TISEVEX-959300 format. One line per 8 residues: number of its first residue (from 1); for each residue x, z, y of N, C-alpha, C. Coordinates in pm, whole numbers, plus 50000, padded with zeros to 5 digits. Last residue first. Layout:
<recs>
NUM> X:Z:Y:X:Z:Y:X:Z:Y | ...
</recs>
This chain:
<recs>
229> 52244:53871:51244:52120:53851:51168:52039:53982:51165 | 52400:53770:51540:52378:53878:51444:52244:53861:51376 | 52514:53430:51564:52436:53544:51610:52416:53648:51500 | 52749:53243:51602:52720:53326:51483:52641:53448:51527 | 52759:53126:51849:52755:53039:51731:52717:53115:51604 | 52772:53344:52023:52659:53251:52032:52645:53168:51904 | 53008:53470:51949:52883:53548:51948:52760:53457:51954 | 53188:53259:51989:53170:53316:51856:53038:53390:51848
221> 53172:53223:52266:53129:53115:52176:53104:53168:52036 | 53284:53465:52353:53145:53433:52384:53090:53324:52293 | 53545:53431:52260:53464:53540:52207:53315:53514:52233 | 53623:53216:52421:53616:53199:52275:53531:53308:52211 | 53613:53336:52673:53529:53219:52645:53512:53200:52495 | 53807:53535:52652:53667:53575:52666:53573:53458:52637 | 54048:53435:52398:54003:53464:52533:53856:53499:52535 | 54283:53537:52151:54149:53487:52183:54109:53528:52324
213> 54630:53453:52189:54521:53551:52177:54386:53488:52213 | 54758:53164:52013:54742:53244:52134:54628:53344:52114 | 54749:53006:51793:54847:53114:51793:54841:53202:51915 | 54548:52828:51779:54671:52782:51845:54781:52887:51842 | 54343:52971:51665:54406:52865:51587:54538:52819:51647 | 54406:53306:51792:54322:53192:51758:54399:53088:51679 | 54492:53642:51680:54513:53519:51757:54418:53409:51710 | 54529:53987:51695:54446:53877:51648:54466:53756:51739
205> 54658:54225:51755:54739:54109:51722:54661:53991:51669 | 54520:54435:51850:54532:54427:51704:54613:54305:51659 | 54520:54377:52117:54593:54496:52074:54615:54495:51923 | 54349:54157:52115:54489:54138:52152:54574:54256:52105 | 54112:54287:52050:54167:54187:51958:54315:54163:51987 | 54081:54444:52281:54098:54509:52151:54158:54412:52049 | 54048:54247:52479:54160:54341:52487:54186:54406:52353 | 53810:54127:52389:53931:54048:52401:54054:54139:52402
197> 53636:54344:52418:53661:54289:52284:53791:54208:52284 | 53630:54371:52692:53689:54479:52613:53720:54432:52471 | 53498:54133:52756:53633:54156:52807:53704:54265:52727 | 53252:54177:52637:53338:54069:52587:53481:54087:52634 | 53211:54534:52584:53188:54410:52656:53279:54302:52600 | 53098:54729:52308:53207:54679:52390:53166:54551:52461 | 52910:54832:52133:52882:54839:52275:52992:54789:52366 | 52935:54791:51872:52976:54924:51918:52958:54938:52069
189> 52877:54526:51847:52776:54622:51804:52807:54764:51847 | 53122:54424:51924:53006:54402:52011:52896:54501:51978 | 53271:54498:51702:53305:54554:51832:53190:54539:51931 | 53142:54341:51508:53148:54487:51495:53175:54553:51629 | 53181:54084:51601:53045:54135:51595:53045:54288:51581 | 53460:54071:51574:53397:54050:51705:53256:54107:51707 | 53483:54101:51296:53539:54201:51386:53476:54192:51524 | 53364:53865:51204:53305:53995:51167:53354:54106:51260
181> 53546:53682:51309:53406:53679:51353:53338:53813:51324 | 53769:53749:51157:53773:53767:51303:53631:53772:51358 | 53679:53671:50907:53712:53812:50929:53716:53843:51079 | 53659:53400:50944:53536:53475:50920:53559:53624:50940 | 53928:53339:50961:53846:53328:51082:53713:53399:51066 | 54000:53387:50693:54068:53457:50802:53983:53454:50929 | 53830:53213:50543:53826:53358:50524:53887:53433:50642 | 53625:52963:50637:53765:53002:50649:53771:53154:50648
173> 53386:52792:50438:53420:52907:50521:53571:52932:50521 | 53400:52431:50455:53398:52554:50377:53431:52671:50470 | 53258:52105:50479:53315:52223:50542:53300:52343:50449 | 53339:51765:50374:53259:51887:50377:53336:52004:50439 | 53554:51577:50410:53418:51553:50460:53342:51684:50478 | 53790:51605:50273:53796:51556:50410:53661:51533:50474 | 53805:51718:50029:53753:51581:50032:53754:51523:50173 | 53888:51977:50075:53989:51881:50029:53940:51738:50034
165> 53719:52082:50379:53744:52082:50235:53844:51973:50199 | 53810:52240:50678:53776:52115:50612:53812:52121:50465 | 53663:52556:50765:53777:52468:50743:53732:52345:50668 | 53524:52792:51002:53516:52700:50888:53644:52617:50879 | 53564:52936:51224:53504:53007:51112:53491:52920:50988 | 53490:52689:51462:53563:52811:51429:53488:52886:51320 | 53427:52355:51337:53393:52475:51414:53473:52596:51368 | 53609:52065:51364:53574:52170:51269:53545:52299:51348
157> 53464:51807:51569:53570:51901:51535:53519:52008:51439 | 53215:51598:51420:53312:51623:51526:53421:51717:51480 | 53073:51739:51153:53036:51657:51268:53133:51692:51380 | 53097:51755:50798:53152:51782:50930:53095:51686:51033 | 52820:51845:50584:52933:51761:50623:52974:51791:50766 | 52597:51955:50464:52716:52038:50480:52839:51960:50519 | 52369:51812:50463:52457:51795:50346:52583:51878:50356 | 52270:51878:50708:52192:51918:50591:52275:51906:50464
149> 52458:51750:50869:52453:51896:50867:52379:51947:50744 | 52383:51484:50819:52516:51533:50779:52519:51685:50771 | 52129:51478:50932:52145:51451:50789:52279:51502:50738 | 52193:51527:51198:52109:51623:51126:52122:51605:50976 | 52339:51296:51257:52405:51426:51260:52325:51531:51183 | 52138:51102:51236:52255:51097:51148:52324:51231:51142 | 51970:51185:51445:51919:51179:51308:52034:51180:51208 | 52139:51160:51666:52088:51292:51629:52037:51294:51486
141> 52177:50881:51657:52292:50971:51643:52246:51109:51599 | 51919:50793:51705:51982:50762:51576:52103:50853:51551 | 51882:50886:51967:51793:50930:51860:51856:50907:51723 | 52077:50747:52108:52088:50892:52097:52001:50945:51983 | 51973:50484:52076:52107:50518:52028:52122:50668:52009 | 51728:50504:52205:51731:50473:52062:51866:50512:52003 | 51823:50558:52467:51735:50651:52397:51740:50630:52247 | 51976:50330:52527:52039:50462:52526:51955:50562:52446
133> 51784:50129:52511:51899:50125:52421:51967:50262:52412 | 51615:50213:52723:51567:50210:52585:51682:50211:52486 | 51782:50172:52939:51738:50308:52908:51688:50317:52764 | 51800:49894:52929:51920:49975:52910:51884:50118:52873 | 51534:49833:52979:51596:49789:52854:51721:49871:52825 | 51501:49937:53236:51424:49992:53126:51486:49956:52992 | 51675:49770:53377:51701:49914:53373:51626:49980:53258 | 51544:49527:53337:51680:49545:53286:51713:49693:53274
125> 51307:49581:53474:51303:49553:53330:51440:49573:53268 | 51400:49607:53734:51342:49724:53668:51335:49704:53518 | 51469:49347:53781:51577:49445:53777:51527:49573:53709 | 51211:49244:53792:51298:49205:53681:51415:49303:53667 | 51130:49358:54031:51057:49390:53908:51142:49358:53786 | 51304:49243:54211:51306:49388:54195:51238:49429:54065 | 51227:48969:54184:51361:49014:54148:51367:49164:54124 | 50907:48911:54027:50992:48933:54142:51126:48992:54100
117> 50870:48690:53744:50859:48821:53805:50947:48831:53927 | 50914:48437:53639:50779:48491:53634:50762:48622:53708 | 51183:48390:53662:51092:48301:53733:50953:48362:53743 | 51293:48577:53492:51318:48591:53634:51220:48507:53714 | 51040:48650:53239:51163:48592:53289:51177:48614:53439 | 50921:48890:53003:50905:48817:53129:51040:48766:53179 | 50977:48836:52650:50997:48915:52771:50972:48831:52895 | 50709:48727:52437:50847:48727:52485:50856:48809:52612
109> 50447:48769:52377:50534:48724:52269:50680:48723:52309 | 50309:49076:52509:50350:48936:52523:50447:48898:52412 | 50088:49288:52308:50205:49261:52391:50234:49112:52406 | 49865:49334:52140:49896:49426:52249:50001:49379:52348 | 49594:49146:52050:49740:49148:52046:49789:49227:52165 | 49311:49321:51915:49375:49245:52022:49527:49253:52008 | 49190:49487:51726:49227:49351:51689:49294:49269:51796 | 49142:49750:51760:49037:49659:51807:49073:49512:51786
101> 49373:49870:51670:49253:49886:51590:49142:49791:51633 | 49668:49671:51680:49568:49752:51748:49443:49757:51663 | 50019:49670:51597:49880:49631:51572:49790:49719:51657 | 50358:49562:51574:50253:49636:51643:50116:49578:51612 | 50589:49605:51300:50518:49522:51397:50405:49605:51457 | 50911:49748:51223:50765:49751:51223:50709:49655:51327 | 51186:49797:51229:51130:49726:51115:50978:49725:51109 | 51306:49894:51451:51289:49988:51341:51224:49924:51219
93> 51290:49671:51613:51422:49722:51578:51414:49817:51458 | 51017:49659:51652:51081:49556:51569:51219:49600:51525 | 50991:49881:51825:50926:49880:51695:50989:49779:51600 | 51137:49793:52049:51180:49911:51976:51119:49915:51836 | 50982:49572:52128:51123:49553:52091:51173:49671:52008 | 50744:49699:52200:50747:49606:52086:50889:49586:52036 | 50836:49845:52418:50776:49915:52305:50778:49827:52181 | 50915:49638:52586:51016:49730:52534:50963:49808:52414
85> 50667:49524:52646:50767:49445:52575:50874:49534:52514 | 50549:49735:52785:50491:49688:52660:50593:49610:52578 | 50702:49744:53015:50706:49858:52924:50653:49817:52786 | 50620:49496:53116:50760:49519:53084:50777:49637:52989 | 50344:49524:53157:50395:49422:53066:50538:49449:53023 | 50165:49822:53148:50269:49747:53219:50335:49652:53121 | 50017:49974:52995:49943:49896:53094:50038:49813:53178 | 50058:50032:52642:50110:50022:52779:50013:49943:52866
77> 49915:50140:52418:50058:50114:52414:50115:50113:52556 | 49658:50158:52508:49718:50278:52449:49869:50262:52436 | 49580:49908:52584:49626:50000:52688:49684:50128:52634 | 49500:49791:52334:49615:49743:52409:49669:49848:52506 | 49400:50050:52100:49380:49929:52179:49505:49898:52259 | 49493:50239:51913:49352:50203:51915:49328:50072:51989 | 49793:50136:51741:49722:50214:51842:49578:50164:51845 | 50056:50133:51498:49921:50096:51541:49868:50192:51646
69> 50317:49984:51348:50290:50086:51449:50156:50048:51512 | 50417:49912:51016:50321:49891:51125:50322:50012:51219 | 50567:49976:50801:50584:49842:50855:50496:49813:50976 | 50754:50270:50724:50629:50205:50764:50656:50070:50827 | 50925:50459:50613:50941:50316:50582:50811:50241:50610 | 50917:50714:50697:50813:50676:50602:50822:50529:50560 | 51139:50723:50870:51123:50824:50766:51025:50781:50658 | 51095:50505:51048:51213:50510:50959:51190:50603:50842
61> 50857:50588:51166:50865:50456:51102:50981:50453:51004 | 50931:50829:51280:50840:50831:51165:50840:50697:51092 | 51082:50741:51495:51148:50817:51388:51062:50816:51262 | 50876:50621:51640:50986:50539:51591:51063:50610:51479 | 50721:50846:51697:50664:50739:51615:50774:50649:51559 | 50882:50991:51869:50856:51045:51737:50799:50940:51642 | 50858:50825:52088:50989:50839:52025:50975:50896:51884 | 50587:50873:52138:50630:50740:52100:50768:50743:52034
53> 50596:51147:52209:50516:51101:52095:50559:50964:52046 | 50757:51154:52438:50803:51217:52313:50725:51171:52191 | 50829:50948:52674:50716:50960:52583:50762:51023:52451 | 51035:50877:52834:50954:50990:52879:50829:51008:52793 | 51148:50650:52730:51229:50772:52729:51150:50895:52767 | 50959:50451:52786:50973:50502:52650:51043:50637:52650 | 50783:50508:53102:50889:50452:53018:50898:50520:52881 | 50441:50464:53179:50550:50560:53156:50655:50500:53065
45> 50217:50319:53216:50341:50260:53266:50461:50352:53246 | 50008:50475:53123:50041:50353:53052:50167:50285:53098 | 50087:50833:53130:50031:50709:53181:50079:50586:53106 | 50003:51120:52952:50107:51019:52973:50040:50890:53018 | 49857:51331:52840:49886:51330:52984:50001:51235:53016 | 50009:51318:52519:49902:51364:52605:49947:51363:52751 | 50083:51128:52253:50133:51156:52387:50014:51194:52474 | 50124:51169:51904:50034:51172:52020:50110:51204:52148
37> 50136:51031:51584:50213:51078:51698:50126:51065:51823 | 50101:51059:51234:50036:51049:51363:50129:51102:51471 | 50175:50878:50931:50204:50981:51030:50128:50952:51159 | 50067:50694:50756:50170:50786:50706:50198:50899:50802 | 49782:50553:50671:49842:50614:50790:49939:50722:50743 | 49761:50261:50482:49780:50406:50476:49844:50456:50606 | 49510:50011:50491:49641:50058:50537:49648:50210:50529 | 49277:49873:50446:49351:49926:50331:49491:49971:50367
29> 49115:49793:50649:49228:49705:50614:49307:49753:50494 | 48927:49994:50676:48883:49856:50659:48994:49764:50610 | 49084:50223:50714:48995:50216:50599:48951:50073:50570 | 49211:50157:50955:49291:50178:50835:49205:50167:50709 | 48991:50148:51133:49073:50028:51109:49151:50041:50980 | 48917:50419:51123:48823:50315:51078:48898:50187:51046 | 49146:50537:51235:49106:50571:51098:49009:50467:51041 | 49134:50427:51493:49247:50395:51404:49212:50425:51259
21> 48898:50541:51589:48913:50395:51584:49024:50355:51488 | 48961:50814:51576:48851:50761:51494:48864:50610:51480 | 49165:50824:51767:49194:50859:51628:49086:50803:51534 | 49025:50759:51999:49133:50672:51952:49164:50698:51805 | 48853:50979:52017:48797:50845:52000:48902:50747:51949 | 49036:51198:52056:48953:51188:51936:48901:51047:51912 | 49193:51257:52276:49237:51148:52187:49146:51122:52068 | 49031:51292:52593:49068:51347:52463:49102:51233:52367
13> 49169:51144:52895:49064:51167:52796:49119:51232:52670 | 49404:51110:53047:49301:51205:53092:49202:51240:52981 | 49594:50965:52911:49631:51025:53038:49531:51131:53081 | 49706:50919:52580:49595:50941:52672:49644:51010:52798 | 49784:50758:52282:49828:50794:52417:49707:50811:52506 | 49882:50756:51951:49772:50785:52042:49831:50825:52177 | 49977:50573:51671:50019:50624:51802:49897:50638:51892 | 50054:50586:51329:49951:50576:51431:50001:50641:51560
5> 50230:50389:51110:50240:50508:51193:50141:50489:51308 | 50147:50269:50784:50149:50256:50930:50169:50392:50994 | 50214:50090:50482:50208:50214:50560:50214:50184:50710 | 50053:49917:50221:50126:49911:50347:50105:50040:50426 | 50084:50000:49880:50000:50000:50000:50088:50000:50126
</recs>
């Protein structure tokens, strides 16, 4: 069965009517609605970057391998041609086509050209396209990073308290640094300020990875990164 992600956008009205229209369309066409995403109090000309529901719809397309992004009608996607084109471009990038429950084609088949739009308007389209690329890029990076974290893989530099495993990918606890973390929390639990903790660690000869004494910034990062359970 073909899967679809349903998108509901409303600036003033309740979304119930849109949801009913989409559910009726899905029942008539035999399409499975894999996920729902809703943008409340969002206008039709609002850029993609400012629509959390729409961004969530693109993620849902990937997660559910959906081939369709559906809304109740044309204006639910956009009331601005340039924004509409970007919405379609983003959906195609994720492997989905756009549909509407009322059967109308929501978007132009191509992007507006310089001849068809005033220069300032076209410049706005370029800015929107660039913003879209940045948003999609950041979204994919966050998704990739979340997947790596779930697998216990390293992202960027190795955080304090951990070390790189022999496979060069996964992270393991570093016993020496974990002991320092425990000491920092013990001293903090005793009521010492971060400055006092730094002085106590220095008196005990505790050093960081570089061999220098731990500073107040590092102690603060440890307390934030490893909160007391």
